[in-house]
N, C-alpha and C positions, 0 to 999 in steps of 0.2 A: 443548510445553514452550518457554518463552521463556528464552533464554540471554543474560544481561547480562555483558558483559566490560568492566570499569571500570579505567581507568588514570589515576592521580592522584598527582602527585609529593609532595603534602603529605599525610602519613598521617592527620592529624586530619580534614582535609577529605574524604579518601577514606572514612573511617568515616561522615562526615556524608552523603555521596552514597549510600553503601550503605543507610543508614537511610532516606533519602528513597525509595529504590526499594522498600523493604519497606512503607512507609506507603502508597505509591501502589498497589502490586500487591495488597495485602491487600484492597483494595476491589473487585478484579476476580475473575473466575472462572478466570483462567489459572494454570497451574502455572509456576513459574519457578525459576531458580537463578542465583547470582551468582559471579563469579570476579574478584578484585581484584588489581591490580598497582600498584607504585609506580614501575616503570620498564618500558621496552620491551625486556625481556631475552629470553633463550632460552625461558624458561617461557611467556612471553606468545606468542612466535612459534609455539609448539606449538599454541596455541589457534586461531591463524589457519588452521593446516593441518587442524584437526579438523573433521570433517563434521557439525557440530551444526546443527539446524534453528533458524530464527528467532533469529539472532544480532543483538544490539543492542550495538554498541560505544559506550561513553561515554569519549571520549579527551581527556586533557589535552594541550595543544599543546607547552608548554615544559617539558621534563623535563631531567634531568642528562645523559642519554645520547643522546636522539633527539628529533627534531621530530615531533609528532603528525601533521602534514600529510604528511610523507614516509611515515609509517607507514600512513596512510590510502590512499596510492597503492599500497603493497604489498598491503594488504587487497583493494583493488579488482582487482588483477591476478589474484587467486585466487578472489575471491568477489564476484560482481556483485549478489547478493541481500541481503547483510548491510546492516543499518541502521547509519549512523555519525552520532553526535552529538558535536560538539565542545563542551567545557566548559572555559573558560579565563578568566583575569583580564585577558588582553590583547585589547582590542577591535580593535587594529590587524590582527589575524590574520583578521578577518572578510573583509576585501577580498582578502587573500592567498589565502584558500580559493576565492573566486570567480574570481580571476585564474588560478588553477591548475586550474580546472574540476573540483574535487574533488566527486564526487557524494555530498554529505552531506545528511542529513535536516534538520539545523538547527545553528545556532551559538548557544550560550548564554554570555553574559558573566556571570562570577561577581559582578559589581557589581549585577546586576539581581535581580529576585525569582526566584531560581533554582528553588526548589521548585515554585512555581506554574507557571512556564514549562515545567519538566521534566515535570510531571504532564500538562499539556495536550498536549505532544508525544508522550509515551509512550501516552496514551490514544488519540491519533490513530493511532499505529503499531499498537496492538492492534486497533483497528477495521479497519485495512487487512488485518491478518493474518486476522482473523475472516472478512472478506469473501472473501479468497482461498481459505479452507477451506470456505466455504459451497458446497453442491452441490445440483443438481437430480437427483433419481432418477427414471429413466424405465423403466417396465415395459411392454414391448411383447409380452407373452405369451411369445413364443418367445425373447426376449432381454431382458437387463436391463443398463442402463448408468448410470453416475454421471458427471455433467458438472459440473465446478467453475464457479461463477458467473463467475469471473474469465476463463474461456475463451469465454464467450458474447458475441457481438457484438449479435445481435438475433434476434427470433423472429417469424415471419410465419405466414400461413395458406395452405395449399394448398386452395383451395375445391373443386377437383375430387375430391381424395381425402378432403376434410374432416378434414385433419390439420394439426397445428402443425408447423412446420419450424424447428428450432433451428439457427441459423447460428453456427458456431464459427470459429476461425482456420483450421482445416484441413478441416472436413467439415460436411455437413448431416445432422441427425438428426431423423427423423419420429416423432411420437407423437400419440396420441389425447387431446389436451388443448386447452383453449380459451385464448385470450389473457387472458381474465379470470382464469383459474386462476393463470397466471404473475404477473399484476399483483398479485393478492392475496398470493401467496407472497413476493414481493420488492417491496413498495410503495415502498421508498426507493431502489431500484436500477434498476427497469425503468419506463420511461415510454412512454406511447402517443404515436406520431408519425404514425400513419395508422390508418384503420379496421381494417387487416389487419396491423399491425406494432407491436411494442413493442421498444425498444432498451435496451441496458445502458448507462446514462449514465456508468458508470465507464470505458467503453471509447471514448467519443466524444471527438473533438477539434474538430469544427466542424459547425454546422448552417447550411446555405446555403439560406435560404428563397427566394431569387431563382431558383435553379435546381432547387429541391426535391431537395437532396442532403444526406446525412449522411455525414461522414467519420469513420473509426475510426482508432485508434492502431496499426493493423496493415496499413495500405495498402489496406484494404477500404472500400467505400462502398455506399450503397443510395439509391434514389430514392423510398423509401417514407416521404416526408415531406409531410404535408398542411398547408396554411395554416390549416386548421380547428383544429389543435392548437398553433399558434404561440404564443399567449399563455400557455398552460399550460406549455409547454416553457420559455419565457423566465422564467416565474415560478419554476419548480422549479430550473432549472439556473443561470440568470443572476441570479436573485433580483430580477427586474424586475416591475413591474406591467404 
């Protein structure tokens, strides 16, 4: 379930944004619900405290009673996972958001093509949510486990045991699968970096071909990087020839 929480001081524009959400979401397979507010009042504050999954806040910055940037700070203190989109007529607040280091997904000015920009960003958010929920199911006869793709750093091969080893943030999981199996399962997310390794490109932060190292966003690294795959990696990740 996707939970949209929309705050807009102008009631007519609030209805317009709510209608935009409907037009965007009807094209997707996600269930969703909306909650709208004209002010950052006590009713709104209750929604900050509620433990809903997949919260997407669409916040007006300038309202009669509070500044949306201050509200975003309050949200971040309680919820590091929620998505925050600022939607305002005041372009000057874009730099203020950056200066205050507010972790917002995007800043949309009402003077721009709002519906098109909002749709692009919401579809990107939904794609991220989908990837986070995507899992690999491993059946090892005596045990069965489900591994979210978002937790996987890379997968390599233990040639002695003839098993794949799935490296996550916290542990290694063995299974009787080939690297080709995983590549075909997630062609857009896993990429071959070595004859015995595929990595989750969503978790990488740097490919060091000089020292043959891959760095991940969790302080992990691996040396399973071969120059043989350099061009394919650059083409897929960096969009270079």
